[in-house]
ROVO-976371 format. One record per residue (C-alpha): residue number from 1; residue in three letters; z negated, x, y negated. Coordinates in steps of 0.5 Angstrom, whole numbers, plus 500, padded with zeros to 3 digits. Example, Ala and Ser with C-alpha at 12.3 -4.5 7.8 and 13.67 -1.06 7.14 Angstrom:
! residues 2
<atom seq="1" type="Ala" zz="484" xx="525" yy="509"/>
<atom seq="2" type="Ser" zz="486" xx="527" yy="502"/>
//
This chain:
! residues 80
<atom seq="1" type="Met" zz="616" xx="869" yy="474"/>
<atom seq="2" type="Ser" zz="616" xx="862" yy="476"/>
<atom seq="3" type="Asp" zz="618" xx="858" yy="469"/>
<atom seq="4" type="Glu" zz="612" xx="853" yy="466"/>
<atom seq="5" type="Lys" zz="617" xx="848" yy="465"/>
<atom seq="6" type="Thr" zz="618" xx="847" yy="473"/>
<atom seq="7" type="Lys" zz="612" xx="848" yy="475"/>
<atom seq="8" type="Pro" zz="610" xx="841" yy="477"/>
<atom seq="9" type="His" zz="603" xx="838" yy="473"/>
<atom seq="10" type="Glu" zz="597" xx="838" yy="478"/>
<atom seq="11" type="Arg" zz="592" xx="833" yy="476"/>
<atom seq="12" type="Val" zz="586" xx="831" yy="480"/>
<atom seq="13" type="Ile" zz="584" xx="825" yy="483"/>
<atom seq="14" type="His" zz="578" xx="822" yy="486"/>
<atom seq="15" type="Val" zz="578" xx="818" yy="491"/>
<atom seq="16" type="Asn" zz="569" xx="816" yy="494"/>
<atom seq="17" type="Lys" zz="568" xx="822" yy="490"/>
<atom seq="18" type="Lys" zz="572" xx="826" yy="495"/>
<atom seq="19" type="Glu" zz="577" xx="830" yy="490"/>
<atom seq="20" type="Phe" zz="584" xx="830" yy="491"/>
<atom seq="21" type="Lys" zz="589" xx="834" yy="487"/>
<atom seq="22" type="Val" zz="596" xx="832" yy="485"/>
<atom seq="23" type="Thr" zz="603" xx="833" yy="481"/>
<atom seq="24" type="Ala" zz="606" xx="825" yy="481"/>
<atom seq="25" type="Asp" zz="606" xx="822" yy="475"/>
<atom seq="26" type="Ser" zz="604" xx="816" yy="479"/>
<atom seq="27" type="Leu" zz="602" xx="813" yy="485"/>
<atom seq="28" type="Thr" zz="602" xx="806" yy="489"/>
<atom seq="29" type="Gly" zz="596" xx="804" yy="492"/>
<atom seq="30" type="Arg" zz="599" xx="804" yy="499"/>
<atom seq="31" type="Gln" zz="599" xx="812" yy="497"/>
<atom seq="32" type="Ile" zz="592" xx="813" yy="495"/>
<atom seq="33" type="Leu" zz="589" xx="810" yy="500"/>
<atom seq="34" type="Glu" zz="593" xx="814" yy="504"/>
<atom seq="35" type="Leu" zz="592" xx="820" yy="501"/>
<atom seq="36" type="Ala" zz="584" xx="819" yy="501"/>
<atom seq="37" type="Gly" zz="586" xx="818" yy="509"/>
<atom seq="38" type="Tyr" zz="584" xx="810" yy="508"/>
<atom seq="39" type="Asp" zz="587" xx="804" yy="512"/>
<atom seq="40" type="Val" zz="591" xx="801" yy="507"/>
<atom seq="41" type="Asn" zz="590" xx="794" yy="513"/>
<atom seq="42" type="Gln" zz="582" xx="795" yy="512"/>
<atom seq="43" type="Tyr" zz="581" xx="798" yy="505"/>
<atom seq="44" type="Asp" zz="581" xx="795" yy="498"/>
<atom seq="45" type="Leu" zz="582" xx="800" yy="492"/>
<atom seq="46" type="Phe" zz="578" xx="799" yy="486"/>
<atom seq="47" type="Leu" zz="581" xx="804" yy="479"/>
<atom seq="48" type="Val" zz="573" xx="805" yy="476"/>
<atom seq="49" type="His" zz="573" xx="804" yy="469"/>
<atom seq="50" type="Gly" zz="566" xx="806" yy="468"/>
<atom seq="51" type="Gln" zz="561" xx="800" yy="470"/>
<atom seq="52" type="Asn" zz="567" xx="796" yy="471"/>
<atom seq="53" type="Ser" zz="573" xx="797" yy="477"/>
<atom seq="54" type="Gln" zz="580" xx="794" yy="477"/>
<atom seq="55" type="Lys" zz="582" xx="792" yy="484"/>
<atom seq="56" type="Ile" zz="589" xx="796" yy="486"/>
<atom seq="57" type="Glu" zz="593" xx="793" yy="489"/>
<atom seq="58" type="Pro" zz="597" xx="796" yy="495"/>
<atom seq="59" type="Asp" zz="605" xx="797" yy="491"/>
<atom seq="60" type="Gln" zz="601" xx="797" yy="485"/>
<atom seq="61" type="Lys" zz="603" xx="803" yy="481"/>
<atom seq="62" type="Val" zz="598" xx="807" yy="478"/>
<atom seq="63" type="Asp" zz="600" xx="811" yy="472"/>
<atom seq="64" type="Ile" zz="596" xx="818" yy="474"/>
<atom seq="65" type="Gln" zz="591" xx="822" yy="469"/>
<atom seq="66" type="Asn" zz="587" xx="827" yy="470"/>
<atom seq="67" type="Gly" zz="580" xx="826" yy="472"/>
<atom seq="68" type="Met" zz="581" xx="818" yy="475"/>
<atom seq="69" type="His" zz="576" xx="816" yy="480"/>
<atom seq="70" type="Phe" zz="578" xx="810" yy="484"/>
<atom seq="71" type="Asn" zz="573" xx="807" yy="490"/>
<atom seq="72" type="Ala" zz="576" xx="805" yy="498"/>
<atom seq="73" type="Ile" zz="572" xx="798" yy="499"/>
<atom seq="74" type="Leu" zz="571" xx="797" yy="507"/>
<atom seq="75" type="Lys" zz="575" xx="790" yy="508"/>
<atom seq="76" type="Ser" zz="571" xx="784" yy="509"/>
<atom seq="77" type="Val" zz="572" xx="780" yy="516"/>
<atom seq="78" type="Pro" zz="572" xx="773" yy="515"/>
<atom seq="79" type="Tyr" zz="568" xx="770" yy="521"/>
<atom seq="80" type="Gly" zz="571" xx="765" yy="526"/>
//
């Protein structure tokens, strides 16, 4: 028998419409990108709030809530 109090609480987050299960209470932008298989040097991460989105920096901590949606967007490469 397992004690429910010691079992980690699993949360589902979405990155570019793909579902990922996590047990952490918080993750950094870098950890979320890496979890989804994106290179932090090539992608920016955005937290989606309805029609709005907020950029999440690589070292910025995010308190994870079940059902959160993120978008990983390829960074623009400047000419020159």
